[in-house]
DOSETI-919386 format. One record per atom (N, C-alpha, C, O): residue number from 1; residue in one letter; atom name; x negated, y negated, z. Coordinates in steps of 0.001 Angstrom, whole numbers. Example, Ala and Ser with C-alpha at 12.3 -4.5 7.8 and 13.67 -1.06 7.14 Angstrom:
BEGIN
   nr  rest  atom     east    north       up
    1     a     N   -13190     5690     7800
    1     a    CA   -12300     4500     7800
    1     a     C   -13200     3300     7800
    1     a     O   -14236     3319     8465
    2     s     N   -12850     2250     7080
    2     s    CA   -13670     1060     7140
    2     s     C   -12900      -30     7870
    2     s     O   -13409    -1138     8039
! end
This chain:
BEGIN
   nr  rest  atom     east    north       up
    1     m     N  -112698  -139674    53388
    1     m    CA  -111754  -139320    52351
    1     m     C  -111358  -137843    52461
    1     m     O  -110175  -137505    52414
    2     v     N  -112339  -136987    52603
    2     v    CA  -112050  -135556    52721
    2     v     C  -111339  -135282    54040
    2     v     O  -110450  -134434    54106
    3     a     N  -111733  -136002    55090
    3     a    CA  -111102  -135803    56394
    3     a     C  -109629  -136190    56348
    3     a     O  -108799  -135529    56971
    4     e     N  -109295  -137255    55617
    4     e    CA  -107895  -137671    55512
    4     e     C  -107060  -136614    54800
    4     e     O  -105926  -136349    55198
    5     v     N  -107605  -136016    53761
    5     v    CA  -106891  -134968    53034
    5     v     C  -106681  -133758    53940
    5     v     O  -105610  -133151    53937
    6     f     N  -107708  -133411    54716
    6     f    CA  -107595  -132264    55628
    6     f     C  -106560  -132536    56717
    6     f     O  -105756  -131664    57047
    7     i     N  -106585  -133750    57272
    7     i    CA  -105636  -134101    58328
    7     i     C  -104214  -134093    57782
    7     i     O  -103308  -133570    58431
    8     n     N  -104006  -134667    56592
    8     n    CA  -102672  -134690    55995
    8     n     C  -102188  -133277    55682
    8     n     O  -101016  -132958    55881
    9     a     N  -103090  -132440    55196
    9     a    CA  -102706  -131065    54872
    9     a     C  -102386  -130290    56146
    9     a     O  -101447  -129495    56177
   10     s     N  -103170  -130527    57194
   10     s    CA  -102918  -129800    58434
   10     s     C  -101627  -130284    59098
   10     s     O  -100950  -129494    59756
   11     n     N  -101272  -131550    58943
   11     n    CA  -100016  -132049    59505
   11     n     C   -98815  -131412    58819
   11     n     O   -97785  -131184    59453
   12     e     N   -98942  -131129    57548
   12     e    CA   -97848  -130480    56826
   12     e     C   -97684  -129024    57268
   12     e     O   -96570  -128501    57299
   13     n     N   -98762  -128397    57596
   13     n    CA   -98733  -126981    57982
   13     n     C   -98616  -126779    59487
   13     n     O   -98628  -125644    59962
   14     l     N   -98506  -127857    60231
   14     l    CA   -98472  -127751    61684
   14     l     C   -97307  -126899    62197
   14     l     O   -97534  -126057    63067
   15     p     N   -96072  -127070    61709
   15     p    CA   -94990  -126197    62206
   15     p     C   -95238  -124715    61913
   15     p     O   -94899  -123856    62727
   16     v     N   -95819  -124421    60775
   16     v    CA   -96126  -123029    60429
   16     v     C   -97193  -122492    61371
   16     v     O   -97116  -121355    61836
   17     l     N   -98195  -123331    61645
   17     l    CA   -99280  -122914    62541
   17     l     C   -98751  -122659    63950
   17     l     O   -99111  -121669    64586
   18     v     N   -97900  -123552    64427
   18     v    CA   -97324  -123384    65766
   18     v     C   -96466  -122128    65818
   18     v     O   -96509  -121394    66805
   19     r     N   -95687  -121868    64772
   19     r    CA   -94853  -120661    64733
   19     r     C   -95717  -119409    64746
   19     r     O   -95412  -118444    65446
   20     d     N   -96808  -119429    63962
   20     d    CA   -97693  -118264    63922
   20     d     C   -98383  -118043    65266
   20     d     O   -98511  -116908    65725
   21     l     N   -98823  -119126    65890
   21     l    CA   -99452  -118987    67208
   21     l     C   -98447  -118498    68246
   21     l     O   -98800  -117720    69133
   22     g     N   -97211  -118943    68142
   22     g    CA   -96174  -118462    69054
   22     g     C   -95914  -116977    68888
   22     g     O   -95684  -116265    69866
   23     g     N   -95953  -116508    67637
   23     g    CA   -95778  -115071    67389
   23     g     C   -96921  -114261    67971
   23     g     O   -96707  -113194    68547
   24     i     N   -98134  -114771    67819
   24     i    CA   -99303  -114083    68379
   24     i     C   -99211  -114067    69909
   24     i     O   -99521  -113059    70544
   25     a     N   -98785  -115186    70489
   25     a    CA   -98657  -115258    71952
   25     a     C   -97614  -114260    72455
   25     a     O   -97789  -113652    73511
   26     s     N   -96539  -114097    71704
   26     s    CA   -95513  -113131    72109
   26     s     C   -96060  -111707    72087
   26     s     O   -95774  -110916    72986
   27     w     N   -96842  -111380    71065
   27     w    CA   -97444  -110047    70987
   27     w     C   -98424  -109832    72139
   27     w     O   -98444  -108763    72749
   28     l     N   -99230  -110839    72433
   28     l    CA  -100178  -110709    73542
   28     l     C   -99453  -110550    74872
   28     l     O   -99894  -109791    75735
   29     q     N   -98359  -111255    75035
   29     q    CA   -97574  -111119    76264
   29     q     C   -96977  -109716    76369
   29     q     O   -96965  -109128    77450
   30     a     N   -96488  -109183    75264
   30     a    CA   -95916  -107834    75276
   30     a     C   -96985  -106800    75611
   30     a     O   -96736  -105866    76374
   31     i     N   -98171  -106970    75040
   31     i    CA   -99275  -106045    75344
   31     i     C   -99645  -106148    76817
   31     i     O   -99927  -105135    77457
   32     g     N   -99645  -107360    77358
   32     g    CA   -99951  -107550    78778
   32     g     C   -98934  -106871    79667
   32     g     O   -99302  -106261    80671
   33     v     N   -97666  -106963    79323
   33     v    CA   -96615  -106313    80113
   33     v     C   -96790  -104801    80079
   33     v     O   -96649  -104132    81103
   34     v     N   -97096  -104265    78907
   34     v    CA   -97312  -102820    78784
   34     v     C   -98504  -102384    79628
   34     v     O   -98443  -101359    80306
   35     l     N   -99583  -103155    79589
   35     l    CA  -100757  -102798    80392
   35     l     C  -100468  -102861    81892
   35     l     O  -100928  -102002    82645
   36     v     N   -99722  -103855    82326
   36     v    CA   -99381  -103961    83749
   36     v     C   -98503  -102784    84175
   36     v     O   -98723  -102200    85236
   37     l     N   -97513  -102434    83357
   37     l    CA   -96662  -101281    83692
   37     l     C   -97476   -99992    83728
   37     l     O   -97281   -99161    84614
   38     w     N   -98390   -99819    82766
   38     w    CA   -99254   -98635    82739
   38     w     C  -100085   -98567    84009
   38     w     O  -100230   -97500    84606
   39     l     N  -100631   -99707    84424
   39     l    CA  -101448   -99748    85632
   39     l     C  -100618   -99406    86873
   39     l     O  -101079   -98663    87740
   40     i     N   -99409   -99939    86961
   40     i    CA   -98541   -99651    88109
   40     i     C   -98203   -98167    88176
   40     i     O   -98261   -97567    89249
   41     f     N   -97847   -97566    87029
   41     f    CA   -97515   -96143    87027
   41     f     C   -98725   -95284    87382
   41     f     O   -98575   -94266    88058
   42     n     N   -99913   -95672    86942
   42     n    CA  -101106   -94905    87298
   42     n     C  -101421   -95012    88780
   42     n     O  -101834   -94028    89393
   43     i     N  -101237   -96174    89360
   43     i    CA  -101478   -96330    90797
   43     i     C  -100490   -95485    91594
   43     i     O  -100873   -94825    92560
   44     i     N   -99219   -95503    91192
   44     i    CA   -98219   -94673    91867
   44     i     C   -98575   -93197    91731
   44     i     O   -98467   -92437    92693
   45     g     N   -99000   -92791    90538
   45     g    CA   -99399   -91398    90326
   45     g     C  -100583   -91012    91186
   45     g     O  -100617   -89906    91727
   46     l     N  -101551   -91898    91325
   46     l    CA  -102714   -91604    92169
   46     l     C  -102300   -91440    93627
   46     l     O  -102791   -90546    94316
   47     l     N  -101406   -92291    94095
   47     l    CA  -100951   -92189    95485
   47     l     C  -100200   -90876    95726
   47     l     O  -100406   -90215    96744
   48     v     N   -99335   -90506    94788
   48     v    CA   -98583   -89252    94927
   48     v     C   -99537   -88066    94913
   48     v     O   -99395   -87146    95719
   49     n     N  -100507   -88079    94006
   49     n    CA  -101466   -86974    93942
   49     n     C  -102326   -86907    95194
   49     n     O  -102679   -85817    95645
   50     y     N  -102668   -88068    95764
   50     y    CA  -103453   -88081    96997
   50     y     C  -102677   -87433    98137
   50     y     O  -103235   -86654    98910
   51     k     N  -101388   -87755    98238
   51     k    CA  -100562   -87153    99290
   51     k     C  -100436   -85646    99085
   51     k     O  -100513   -84878   100045
   52     r     N  -100243   -85222    97834
   52     r    CA  -100150   -83782    97555
   52     r     C  -101445   -83065    97900
   52     r     O  -101423   -81956    98433
   53     k     N  -102572   -83699    97596
   53     k    CA  -103864   -83080    97890
   53     k     C  -104055   -82936    99396
   53     k     O  -104586   -81926    99858
   54     r     N  -103627   -83936   100166
   54     r    CA  -103729   -83838   101616
   54     r     C  -102908   -82677   102144
   54     r     O  -103359   -81954   103032
   55     v     N  -101706   -82487   101611
   55     v    CA  -100851   -81380   102048
   55     v     C  -101491   -80054   101672
   55     v     O  -101510   -79124   102478
   56     l     N  -102011   -79958   100461
   56     l    CA  -102649   -78706   100032
   56     l     C  -103896   -78398   100848
   56     l     O  -104146   -77238   101176
   57     d     N  -104681   -79418   101182
   57     d    CA  -105866   -79194   102017
   57     d     C  -105472   -78685   103400
   57     d     O  -106131   -77807   103957
   58     k     N  -104395   -79242   103948
   58     k    CA  -103934   -78791   105257
   58     k     C  -103459   -77336   105182
   58     k     O  -103763   -76534   106064
   59     l     N  -102717   -77004   104131
   59     l    CA  -102267   -75622   103965
   59     l     C  -103449   -74669   103797
   59     l     O  -103441   -73563   104335
   60     e     N  -104447   -75094   103061
   60     e    CA  -105627   -74244   102868
   60     e     C  -106340   -74002   104200
   60     e     O  -106789   -72889   104476
   61     k     N  -106441   -75037   105012
   61     k    CA  -107062   -74901   106320
   61     k     C  -106264   -73934   107191
   61     k     O  -106841   -73085   107871
   62     d     N  -104933   -74064   107169
   62     d    CA  -104083   -73165   107961
   62     d     C  -104212   -71721   107480
   62     d     O  -104239   -70797   108293
   63     i     N  -104292   -71526   106179
   63     i    CA  -104433   -70166   105629
   63     i     C  -105761   -69551   106057
   63     i     O  -105818   -68367   106389
   64     r     N  -106826   -70345   106051
   64     r    CA  -108130   -69819   106496
   64     r     C  -108077   -69410   107968
   64     r     O  -108619   -68372   108346
   65     i     N  -107422   -70228   108798
   65     i    CA  -107297   -69884   110220
   65     i     C  -106508   -68582   110378
   65     i     O  -106904   -67699   111139
   66     l     N  -105388   -68468   109654
   66     l    CA  -104592   -67238   109726
   66     l     C  -105376   -66030   109225
   66     l     O  -105258   -64937   109779
   67     d     N  -106162   -66221   108196
   67     d    CA  -106966   -65125   107647
   67     d     C  -107976   -64641   108678
   67     d     O  -108166   -63436   108842
   68     r     N  -108620   -65564   109368
   68     r    CA  -109577   -65179   110413
   68     r     C  -108889   -64423   111550
   68     r     O  -109416   -63441   112072
   69     k     N  -107703   -64902   111919
   69     k    CA  -106985   -64238   113019
   69     k     C  -106544   -62838   112613
   69     k     O  -106629   -61902   113408
   70     v     N  -106074   -62695   111383
   70     v    CA  -105657   -61359   110910
   70     v     C  -106870   -60448   110840
   70     v     O  -106793   -59277   111212
   71     s     N  -107980   -60973   110370
   71     s    CA  -109197   -60153   110293
   71     s     C  -109650   -59715   111687
   71     s     O  -110094   -58580   111862
   72     q     N  -109546   -60582   112654
   72     q    CA  -109917   -60202   114019
   72     q     C  -108967   -59140   114569
   72     q     O  -109404   -58210   115247
   73     l     N  -107679   -59271   114284
   73     l    CA  -106723   -58284   114757
   73     l     C  -106944   -56916   114112
   73     l     O  -106791   -55880   114759
   74     l     N  -107306   -56928   112823
   74     l    CA  -107528   -55656   112131
   74     l     C  -108810   -54974   112600
   74     l     O  -108919   -53751   112515
   75     k     N  -109761   -55726   113084
   75     k    CA  -111025   -55146   113574
   75     k     C  -110785   -54412   114897
   75     k     O  -111506   -53465   115211
   76     k     N  -109794   -54830   115669
   76     k    CA  -109552   -54215   116969
   76     k     C  -108880   -52907   116860
   76     k     O  -108609   -52266   117876
! end
């Protein structure tokens, strides 16, 4: 008896429940899209920073070599 009342009540509210679940699913999908875009931009940023660091390390190495050569020339 109680189960029949619950089933009948839930059948009446089924369109509302489906609409509410659809709204929640849309929000979750939007959050997922934002997270994926955030992840893509961070990966791109990491790659760009890695390339910049490689260039700076190479420049630092070249500067040290030049510094040693200048120091040797000044000693003579």
